[in-house]
PAPA-257696 format. One record per residue (C-alpha): residue number from 1; residue in three letters; z, x, y. Coordinates in steps of 0.25 Angstrom, whole numbers. Example, Ala and Ser with C-alpha at 12.3 -4.5 7.8 and 13.67 -1.06 7.14 Angstrom:
<atoms>
<atom><resi>1</resi><resn>Ala</resn><w>31</w><u>49</u><v>-18</v></atom>
<atom><resi>2</resi><resn>Ser</resn><w>29</w><u>55</u><v>-4</v></atom>
</atoms>
This chain:
<atoms>
<atom><resi>1</resi><resn>Met</resn><w>-114</w><u>210</u><v>375</v></atom>
<atom><resi>2</resi><resn>Leu</resn><w>-110</w><u>195</u><v>374</v></atom>
<atom><resi>3</resi><resn>Lys</resn><w>-95</w><u>195</u><v>375</v></atom>
<atom><resi>4</resi><resn>Ser</resn><w>-87</w><u>184</u><v>368</v></atom>
<atom><resi>5</resi><resn>Leu</resn><w>-100</w><u>176</u><v>366</v></atom>
<atom><resi>6</resi><resn>Leu</resn><w>-98</w><u>162</u><v>361</v></atom>
<atom><resi>7</resi><resn>Val</resn><w>-83</w><u>162</u><v>362</v></atom>
<atom><resi>8</resi><resn>Ala</resn><w>-79</w><u>150</u><v>354</v></atom>
<atom><resi>9</resi><resn>Leu</resn><w>-72</w><u>140</u><v>363</v></atom>
<atom><resi>10</resi><resn>Thr</resn><w>-73</w><u>126</u><v>360</v></atom>
<atom><resi>11</resi><resn>Leu</resn><w>-76</w><u>119</u><v>373</v></atom>
<atom><resi>12</resi><resn>Leu</resn><w>-82</w><u>106</u><v>367</v></atom>
<atom><resi>13</resi><resn>Ser</resn><w>-78</w><u>99</u><v>355</v></atom>
<atom><resi>14</resi><resn>Asn</resn><w>-92</w><u>94</u><v>351</v></atom>
<atom><resi>15</resi><resn>Asn</resn><w>-104</w><u>102</u><v>348</v></atom>
<atom><resi>16</resi><resn>Val</resn><w>-115</w><u>93</u><v>355</v></atom>
<atom><resi>17</resi><resn>Leu</resn><w>-122</w><u>99</u><v>367</v></atom>
<atom><resi>18</resi><resn>Ala</resn><w>-113</w><u>98</u><v>379</v></atom>
<atom><resi>19</resi><resn>Asp</resn><w>-118</w><u>95</u><v>393</v></atom>
<atom><resi>20</resi><resn>Lys</resn><w>-112</w><u>102</u><v>405</v></atom>
<atom><resi>21</resi><resn>Asn</resn><w>-101</w><u>93</u><v>407</v></atom>
<atom><resi>22</resi><resn>Asp</resn><w>-96</w><u>95</u><v>393</v></atom>
<atom><resi>23</resi><resn>Ile</resn><w>-97</w><u>110</u><v>394</v></atom>
<atom><resi>24</resi><resn>Ile</resn><w>-89</w><u>109</u><v>407</v></atom>
<atom><resi>25</resi><resn>Glu</resn><w>-78</w><u>100</u><v>401</v></atom>
<atom><resi>26</resi><resn>Gly</resn><w>-78</w><u>110</u><v>389</v></atom>
<atom><resi>27</resi><resn>Leu</resn><w>-76</w><u>122</u><v>398</v></atom>
<atom><resi>28</resi><resn>Ile</resn><w>-63</w><u>116</u><v>404</v></atom>
<atom><resi>29</resi><resn>Gly</resn><w>-52</w><u>124</u><v>400</v></atom>
<atom><resi>30</resi><resn>Tyr</resn><w>-60</w><u>137</u><v>399</v></atom>
<atom><resi>31</resi><resn>Val</resn><w>-67</w><u>137</u><v>413</v></atom>
<atom><resi>32</resi><resn>Ser</resn><w>-67</w><u>127</u><v>424</v></atom>
<atom><resi>33</resi><resn>Asn</resn><w>-76</w><u>124</u><v>436</v></atom>
<atom><resi>34</resi><resn>Val</resn><w>-89</w><u>124</u><v>429</v></atom>
<atom><resi>35</resi><resn>Ala</resn><w>-100</w><u>115</u><v>434</v></atom>
<atom><resi>36</resi><resn>Glu</resn><w>-112</w><u>109</u><v>427</v></atom>
<atom><resi>37</resi><resn>Glu</resn><w>-121</w><u>118</u><v>435</v></atom>
<atom><resi>38</resi><resn>Asp</resn><w>-113</w><u>130</u><v>429</v></atom>
<atom><resi>39</resi><resn>Ile</resn><w>-118</w><u>127</u><v>415</v></atom>
<atom><resi>40</resi><resn>Asn</resn><w>-132</w><u>131</u><v>412</v></atom>
<atom><resi>41</resi><resn>Pro</resn><w>-140</w><u>134</u><v>399</v></atom>
<atom><resi>42</resi><resn>Thr</resn><w>-144</w><u>148</u><v>396</v></atom>
<atom><resi>43</resi><resn>Pro</resn><w>-155</w><u>155</u><v>389</v></atom>
<atom><resi>44</resi><resn>Phe</resn><w>-145</w><u>157</u><v>377</v></atom>
<atom><resi>45</resi><resn>Gln</resn><w>-148</w><u>144</u><v>369</v></atom>
<atom><resi>46</resi><resn>Gly</resn><w>-136</w><u>136</u><v>367</v></atom>
<atom><resi>47</resi><resn>Leu</resn><w>-128</w><u>143</u><v>378</v></atom>
<atom><resi>48</resi><resn>Tyr</resn><w>-124</w><u>137</u><v>392</v></atom>
<atom><resi>49</resi><resn>Glu</resn><w>-120</w><u>146</u><v>404</v></atom>
<atom><resi>50</resi><resn>Val</resn><w>-107</w><u>142</u><v>411</v></atom>
<atom><resi>51</resi><resn>Val</resn><w>-105</w><u>148</u><v>425</v></atom>
<atom><resi>52</resi><resn>Ile</resn><w>-91</w><u>150</u><v>429</v></atom>
<atom><resi>53</resi><resn>Arg</resn><w>-88</w><u>151</u><v>444</v></atom>
<atom><resi>54</resi><resn>Lys</resn><w>-73</w><u>151</u><v>445</v></atom>
<atom><resi>55</resi><resn>Pro</resn><w>-64</w><u>158</u><v>445</v></atom>
<atom><resi>56</resi><resn>Arg</resn><w>-75</w><u>169</u><v>443</v></atom>
<atom><resi>57</resi><resn>Leu</resn><w>-90</w><u>169</u><v>440</v></atom>
<atom><resi>58</resi><resn>Asp</resn><w>-94</w><u>169</u><v>426</v></atom>
<atom><resi>59</resi><resn>Val</resn><w>-104</w><u>164</u><v>416</v></atom>
<atom><resi>60</resi><resn>Ile</resn><w>-100</w><u>159</u><v>402</v></atom>
<atom><resi>61</resi><resn>Tyr</resn><w>-108</w><u>152</u><v>391</v></atom>
<atom><resi>62</resi><resn>Ile</resn><w>-106</w><u>139</u><v>383</v></atom>
<atom><resi>63</resi><resn>Ser</resn><w>-113</w><u>134</u><v>371</v></atom>
<atom><resi>64</resi><resn>Glu</resn><w>-122</w><u>122</u><v>373</v></atom>
<atom><resi>65</resi><resn>Asp</resn><w>-112</w><u>113</u><v>365</v></atom>
<atom><resi>66</resi><resn>Gly</resn><w>-101</w><u>117</u><v>374</v></atom>
<atom><resi>67</resi><resn>Arg</resn><w>-93</w><u>123</u><v>363</v></atom>
<atom><resi>68</resi><resn>Tyr</resn><w>-94</w><u>138</u><v>364</v></atom>
<atom><resi>69</resi><resn>Leu</resn><w>-91</w><u>147</u><v>376</v></atom>
<atom><resi>70</resi><resn>Ala</resn><w>-98</w><u>161</u><v>378</v></atom>
<atom><resi>71</resi><resn>Gln</resn><w>-93</w><u>172</u><v>387</v></atom>
<atom><resi>72</resi><resn>Gly</resn><w>-101</w><u>184</u><v>389</v></atom>
<atom><resi>73</resi><resn>Glu</resn><w>-115</w><u>188</u><v>393</v></atom>
<atom><resi>74</resi><resn>Val</resn><w>-128</w><u>183</u><v>388</v></atom>
<atom><resi>75</resi><resn>Ile</resn><w>-139</w><u>193</u><v>387</v></atom>
<atom><resi>76</resi><resn>Asp</resn><w>-154</w><u>190</u><v>386</v></atom>
<atom><resi>77</resi><resn>Leu</resn><w>-158</w><u>201</u><v>376</v></atom>
<atom><resi>78</resi><resn>Lys</resn><w>-173</w><u>200</u><v>379</v></atom>
<atom><resi>79</resi><resn>Thr</resn><w>-172</w><u>202</u><v>394</v></atom>
<atom><resi>80</resi><resn>Arg</resn><w>-159</w><u>210</u><v>393</v></atom>
<atom><resi>81</resi><resn>Met</resn><w>-153</w><u>201</u><v>404</v></atom>
<atom><resi>82</resi><resn>Asn</resn><w>-139</w><u>198</u><v>405</v></atom>
<atom><resi>83</resi><resn>Leu</resn><w>-140</w><u>183</u><v>408</v></atom>
<atom><resi>84</resi><resn>Thr</resn><w>-125</w><u>181</u><v>411</v></atom>
<atom><resi>85</resi><resn>Gln</resn><w>-124</w><u>193</u><v>421</v></atom>
<atom><resi>86</resi><resn>Asn</resn><w>-137</w><u>188</u><v>427</v></atom>
<atom><resi>87</resi><resn>Arg</resn><w>-131</w><u>174</u><v>429</v></atom>
<atom><resi>88</resi><resn>Leu</resn><w>-118</w><u>180</u><v>435</v></atom>
<atom><resi>89</resi><resn>Ser</resn><w>-126</w><u>188</u><v>445</v></atom>
<atom><resi>90</resi><resn>Ser</resn><w>-134</w><u>175</u><v>449</v></atom>
<atom><resi>91</resi><resn>Leu</resn><w>-121</w><u>168</u><v>451</v></atom>
<atom><resi>92</resi><resn>Ala</resn><w>-115</w><u>179</u><v>459</v></atom>
<atom><resi>93</resi><resn>Lys</resn><w>-127</w><u>179</u><v>468</v></atom>
<atom><resi>94</resi><resn>Glu</resn><w>-126</w><u>164</u><v>470</v></atom>
<atom><resi>95</resi><resn>Ile</resn><w>-111</w><u>166</u><v>474</v></atom>
<atom><resi>96</resi><resn>Leu</resn><w>-114</w><u>178</u><v>483</v></atom>
<atom><resi>97</resi><resn>Ser</resn><w>-125</w><u>169</u><v>490</v></atom>
<atom><resi>98</resi><resn>Thr</resn><w>-113</w><u>160</u><v>495</v></atom>
<atom><resi>99</resi><resn>Thr</resn><w>-110</w><u>171</u><v>505</v></atom>
<atom><resi>100</resi><resn>Thr</resn><w>-117</w><u>175</u><v>517</v></atom>
<atom><resi>101</resi><resn>Asp</resn><w>-120</w><u>188</u><v>524</v></atom>
<atom><resi>102</resi><resn>Asp</resn><w>-112</w><u>184</u><v>536</v></atom>
<atom><resi>103</resi><resn>Glu</resn><w>-100</w><u>186</u><v>527</v></atom>
<atom><resi>104</resi><resn>Lys</resn><w>-103</w><u>200</u><v>522</v></atom>
<atom><resi>105</resi><resn>Ile</resn><w>-103</w><u>214</u><v>529</v></atom>
<atom><resi>106</resi><resn>Ile</resn><w>-117</w><u>219</u><v>527</v></atom>
<atom><resi>107</resi><resn>Tyr</resn><w>-123</w><u>233</u><v>527</v></atom>
<atom><resi>108</resi><resn>Lys</resn><w>-138</w><u>230</u><v>527</v></atom>
<atom><resi>109</resi><resn>Ala</resn><w>-148</w><u>240</u><v>522</v></atom>
<atom><resi>110</resi><resn>Lys</resn><w>-159</w><u>243</u><v>532</v></atom>
<atom><resi>111</resi><resn>Asp</resn><w>-169</w><u>242</u><v>521</v></atom>
<atom><resi>112</resi><resn>Glu</resn><w>-162</w><u>232</u><v>512</v></atom>
<atom><resi>113</resi><resn>Lys</resn><w>-166</w><u>231</u><v>498</v></atom>
<atom><resi>114</resi><resn>Tyr</resn><w>-154</w><u>226</u><v>491</v></atom>
<atom><resi>115</resi><resn>Thr</resn><w>-141</w><u>219</u><v>495</v></atom>
<atom><resi>116</resi><resn>Ile</resn><w>-127</w><u>219</u><v>489</v></atom>
<atom><resi>117</resi><resn>Asp</resn><w>-115</w><u>211</u><v>491</v></atom>
<atom><resi>118</resi><resn>Ile</resn><w>-102</w><u>220</u><v>490</v></atom>
<atom><resi>119</resi><resn>Phe</resn><w>-88</w><u>214</u><v>489</v></atom>
<atom><resi>120</resi><resn>Thr</resn><w>-80</w><u>225</u><v>496</v></atom>
<atom><resi>121</resi><resn>Asp</resn><w>-65</w><u>229</u><v>499</v></atom>
<atom><resi>122</resi><resn>Val</resn><w>-63</w><u>238</u><v>511</v></atom>
<atom><resi>123</resi><resn>Asp</resn><w>-51</w><u>244</u><v>503</v></atom>
<atom><resi>124</resi><resn>Cys</resn><w>-59</w><u>247</u><v>491</v></atom>
<atom><resi>125</resi><resn>Pro</resn><w>-62</w><u>262</u><v>489</v></atom>
<atom><resi>126</resi><resn>Tyr</resn><w>-75</w><u>259</u><v>482</v></atom>
<atom><resi>127</resi><resn>Cys</resn><w>-79</w><u>249</u><v>492</v></atom>
<atom><resi>128</resi><resn>Arg</resn><w>-77</w><u>260</u><v>503</v></atom>
<atom><resi>129</resi><resn>Lys</resn><w>-85</w><u>270</u><v>494</v></atom>
<atom><resi>130</resi><resn>Leu</resn><w>-96</w><u>259</u><v>493</v></atom>
<atom><resi>131</resi><resn>His</resn><w>-96</w><u>257</u><v>508</v></atom>
<atom><resi>132</resi><resn>Lys</resn><w>-99</w><u>272</u><v>511</v></atom>
<atom><resi>133</resi><resn>Asp</resn><w>-112</w><u>269</u><v>503</v></atom>
<atom><resi>134</resi><resn>Val</resn><w>-117</w><u>258</u><v>512</v></atom>
<atom><resi>135</resi><resn>Ala</resn><w>-126</w><u>266</u><v>520</v></atom>
<atom><resi>136</resi><resn>Val</resn><w>-132</w><u>272</u><v>508</v></atom>
<atom><resi>137</resi><resn>Leu</resn><w>-134</w><u>259</u><v>502</v></atom>
<atom><resi>138</resi><resn>Asn</resn><w>-140</w><u>253</u><v>514</v></atom>
<atom><resi>139</resi><resn>Lys</resn><w>-150</w><u>265</u><v>514</v></atom>
<atom><resi>140</resi><resn>Met</resn><w>-154</w><u>261</u><v>500</v></atom>
<atom><resi>141</resi><resn>Gly</resn><w>-157</w><u>247</u><v>505</v></atom>
<atom><resi>142</resi><resn>Ile</resn><w>-144</w><u>240</u><v>500</v></atom>
<atom><resi>143</resi><resn>Thr</resn><w>-137</w><u>230</u><v>509</v></atom>
<atom><resi>144</resi><resn>Ile</resn><w>-122</w><u>229</u><v>507</v></atom>
<atom><resi>145</resi><resn>Lys</resn><w>-115</w><u>216</u><v>510</v></atom>
<atom><resi>146</resi><resn>Tyr</resn><w>-100</w><u>216</u><v>509</v></atom>
<atom><resi>147</resi><resn>Leu</resn><w>-91</w><u>205</u><v>505</v></atom>
<atom><resi>148</resi><resn>Ala</resn><w>-76</w><u>207</u><v>506</v></atom>
<atom><resi>149</resi><resn>Phe</resn><w>-67</w><u>208</u><v>494</v></atom>
<atom><resi>150</resi><resn>Pro</resn><w>-53</w><u>213</u><v>498</v></atom>
<atom><resi>151</resi><resn>Arg</resn><w>-48</w><u>215</u><v>483</v></atom>
<atom><resi>152</resi><resn>Ser</resn><w>-33</w><u>214</u><v>487</v></atom>
<atom><resi>153</resi><resn>Gly</resn><w>-36</w><u>199</u><v>492</v></atom>
<atom><resi>154</resi><resn>Val</resn><w>-33</w><u>191</u><v>504</v></atom>
<atom><resi>155</resi><resn>Asn</resn><w>-23</w><u>195</u><v>514</v></atom>
<atom><resi>156</resi><resn>Thr</resn><w>-22</w><u>209</u><v>510</v></atom>
<atom><resi>157</resi><resn>Lys</resn><w>-25</w><u>222</u><v>517</v></atom>
<atom><resi>158</resi><resn>Ser</resn><w>-39</w><u>223</u><v>512</v></atom>
<atom><resi>159</resi><resn>Tyr</resn><w>-42</w><u>208</u><v>515</v></atom>
<atom><resi>160</resi><resn>Tyr</resn><w>-38</w><u>211</u><v>530</v></atom>
<atom><resi>161</resi><resn>Arg</resn><w>-46</w><u>224</u><v>530</v></atom>
<atom><resi>162</resi><resn>Ser</resn><w>-58</w><u>216</u><v>525</v></atom>
<atom><resi>163</resi><resn>Met</resn><w>-56</w><u>205</u><v>535</v></atom>
<atom><resi>164</resi><resn>Ala</resn><w>-55</w><u>215</u><v>546</v></atom>
<atom><resi>165</resi><resn>Ile</resn><w>-69</w><u>220</u><v>542</v></atom>
<atom><resi>166</resi><resn>Trp</resn><w>-75</w><u>206</u><v>541</v></atom>
<atom><resi>167</resi><resn>Cys</resn><w>-69</w><u>201</u><v>554</v></atom>
<atom><resi>168</resi><resn>Ala</resn><w>-74</w><u>214</u><v>561</v></atom>
<atom><resi>169</resi><resn>Glu</resn><w>-84</w><u>212</u><v>572</v></atom>
<atom><resi>170</resi><resn>Asn</resn><w>-92</w><u>224</u><v>566</v></atom>
<atom><resi>171</resi><resn>Gln</resn><w>-90</w><u>221</u><v>551</v></atom>
<atom><resi>172</resi><resn>Lys</resn><w>-98</w><u>233</u><v>546</v></atom>
<atom><resi>173</resi><resn>Gln</resn><w>-90</w><u>243</u><v>555</v></atom>
<atom><resi>174</resi><resn>Ala</resn><w>-77</w><u>237</u><v>550</v></atom>
<atom><resi>175</resi><resn>Met</resn><w>-82</w><u>238</u><v>536</v></atom>
<atom><resi>176</resi><resn>Asp</resn><w>-85</w><u>253</u><v>538</v></atom>
<atom><resi>177</resi><resn>Arg</resn><w>-71</w><u>255</u><v>544</v></atom>
<atom><resi>178</resi><resn>Gly</resn><w>-64</w><u>247</u><v>533</v></atom>
<atom><resi>179</resi><resn>Met</resn><w>-71</w><u>255</u><v>522</v></atom>
<atom><resi>180</resi><resn>Leu</resn><w>-66</w><u>268</u><v>529</v></atom>
<atom><resi>181</resi><resn>Lys</resn><w>-52</w><u>263</u><v>527</v></atom>
<atom><resi>182</resi><resn>Lys</resn><w>-51</w><u>260</u><v>542</v></atom>
<atom><resi>183</resi><resn>Asp</resn><w>-45</w><u>247</u><v>547</v></atom>
<atom><resi>184</resi><resn>Asn</resn><w>-52</w><u>236</u><v>555</v></atom>
<atom><resi>185</resi><resn>Pro</resn><w>-45</w><u>227</u><v>565</v></atom>
<atom><resi>186</resi><resn>Val</resn><w>-40</w><u>215</u><v>557</v></atom>
<atom><resi>187</resi><resn>Val</resn><w>-47</w><u>203</u><v>563</v></atom>
<atom><resi>188</resi><resn>Asn</resn><w>-45</w><u>189</u><v>557</v></atom>
<atom><resi>189</resi><resn>Cys</resn><w>-58</w><u>181</u><v>557</v></atom>
<atom><resi>190</resi><resn>Glu</resn><w>-66</w><u>171</u><v>548</v></atom>
<atom><resi>191</resi><resn>Asn</resn><w>-71</w><u>180</u><v>536</v></atom>
<atom><resi>192</resi><resn>Pro</resn><w>-76</w><u>179</u><v>522</v></atom>
<atom><resi>193</resi><resn>Ile</resn><w>-67</w><u>188</u><v>515</v></atom>
<atom><resi>194</resi><resn>Ile</resn><w>-59</w><u>177</u><v>507</v></atom>
<atom><resi>195</resi><resn>Asp</resn><w>-73</w><u>171</u><v>504</v></atom>
<atom><resi>196</resi><resn>His</resn><w>-78</w><u>184</u><v>499</v></atom>
<atom><resi>197</resi><resn>Leu</resn><w>-65</w><u>186</u><v>490</v></atom>
<atom><resi>198</resi><resn>Ile</resn><w>-68</w><u>172</u><v>484</v></atom>
<atom><resi>199</resi><resn>Leu</resn><w>-83</w><u>176</u><v>482</v></atom>
<atom><resi>200</resi><resn>Ala</resn><w>-79</w><u>189</u><v>475</v></atom>
<atom><resi>201</resi><resn>Ser</resn><w>-70</w><u>181</u><v>466</v></atom>
<atom><resi>202</resi><resn>Arg</resn><w>-81</w><u>172</u><v>462</v></atom>
<atom><resi>203</resi><resn>Leu</resn><w>-90</w><u>184</u><v>459</v></atom>
<atom><resi>204</resi><resn>Asn</resn><w>-80</w><u>191</u><v>451</v></atom>
<atom><resi>205</resi><resn>Val</resn><w>-78</w><u>202</u><v>460</v></atom>
<atom><resi>206</resi><resn>Thr</resn><w>-67</w><u>210</u><v>456</v></atom>
<atom><resi>207</resi><resn>Gly</resn><w>-67</w><u>223</u><v>464</v></atom>
<atom><resi>208</resi><resn>Thr</resn><w>-74</w><u>230</u><v>475</v></atom>
<atom><resi>209</resi><resn>Pro</resn><w>-85</w><u>234</u><v>478</v></atom>
<atom><resi>210</resi><resn>Phe</resn><w>-92</w><u>223</u><v>471</v></atom>
<atom><resi>211</resi><resn>Met</resn><w>-107</w><u>222</u><v>473</v></atom>
<atom><resi>212</resi><resn>Phe</resn><w>-117</w><u>211</u><v>471</v></atom>
<atom><resi>213</resi><resn>Phe</resn><w>-131</w><u>213</u><v>471</v></atom>
<atom><resi>214</resi><resn>Glu</resn><w>-142</w><u>203</u><v>476</v></atom>
<atom><resi>215</resi><resn>Asn</resn><w>-143</w><u>197</u><v>462</v></atom>
<atom><resi>216</resi><resn>Gly</resn><w>-128</w><u>195</u><v>460</v></atom>
<atom><resi>217</resi><resn>Asp</resn><w>-126</w><u>207</u><v>451</v></atom>
<atom><resi>218</resi><resn>Asn</resn><w>-114</w><u>214</u><v>454</v></atom>
<atom><resi>219</resi><resn>Met</resn><w>-108</w><u>228</u><v>454</v></atom>
<atom><resi>220</resi><resn>Pro</resn><w>-94</w><u>231</u><v>455</v></atom>
<atom><resi>221</resi><resn>Gly</resn><w>-88</w><u>244</u><v>461</v></atom>
<atom><resi>222</resi><resn>Tyr</resn><w>-94</w><u>256</u><v>468</v></atom>
<atom><resi>223</resi><resn>Val</resn><w>-107</w><u>263</u><v>464</v></atom>
<atom><resi>224</resi><resn>Lys</resn><w>-115</w><u>274</u><v>472</v></atom>
<atom><resi>225</resi><resn>Pro</resn><w>-127</w><u>269</u><v>480</v></atom>
<atom><resi>226</resi><resn>Lys</resn><w>-138</w><u>274</u><v>471</v></atom>
<atom><resi>227</resi><resn>Glu</resn><w>-131</w><u>267</u><v>459</v></atom>
<atom><resi>228</resi><resn>Leu</resn><w>-129</w><u>254</u><v>467</v></atom>
<atom><resi>229</resi><resn>Leu</resn><w>-144</w><u>254</u><v>470</v></atom>
<atom><resi>230</resi><resn>Lys</resn><w>-148</w><u>256</u><v>456</v></atom>
<atom><resi>231</resi><resn>Ala</resn><w>-138</w><u>245</u><v>452</v></atom>
<atom><resi>232</resi><resn>Ile</resn><w>-144</w><u>235</u><v>462</v></atom>
<atom><resi>233</resi><resn>Lys</resn><w>-159</w><u>238</u><v>458</v></atom>
<atom><resi>234</resi><resn>Arg</resn><w>-155</w><u>237</u><v>443</v></atom>
<atom><resi>235</resi><resn>Ser</resn><w>-148</w><u>224</u><v>445</v></atom>
<atom><resi>236</resi><resn>Leu</resn><w>-159</w><u>217</u><v>453</v></atom>
<atom><resi>237</resi><resn>Ala</resn><w>-170</w><u>222</u><v>443</v></atom>
<atom><resi>238</resi><resn>Lys</resn><w>-164</w><u>213</u><v>433</v></atom>
<atom><resi>239</resi><resn>Tyr</resn><w>-169</w><u>201</u><v>440</v></atom>
<atom><resi>240</resi><resn>Gln</resn><w>-183</w><u>206</u><v>443</v></atom>
</atoms>
């Protein structure tokens, strides 16, 4: 359950209590771009949390003397809570909050109970399969908010097909067409696709569809509507 816990990496030469600057200095060579606010004590006595934001989101742990590094998950056996996963979800929620609904293509449920952000690729077969379920998901009270993630990257066919959708006068109509393998007129406009690709990288999105719930928990891949609803409820129940 704890993988590679307390991997013995000598980060500082002394065994005295290290302040945050000492920890940051000791981490140089192993990980960079760590700020003081990214280092915090944990309920695990003698262990500090270190949030890694670049090149990808991660949480590692370091002993209070700055000598030992721990990679893996910290579990509270009394509450059965995965503290590491909860922290990662909290960070993901924070990162997603930097986007606005104006950047997304939204299929809003009439009786909205839940919202999910989905990184999608118009050329992804499972994204198309999920898109066919949107009407059903809306009836279940689930609002869908699409972000663009053309997996082939910038200046590719999928990128321009995504751009055609985000630049369309009627984005939802263009998305519906695109998900049916129909082309939309390529129109160049100011769009958020590159920003979404950067955001996806920060969030460790590796494929599509890739869903984020309101609490920052994620679910990669396609699941049937009833199973998705169960997963959302199960995820949100952890924080009640």
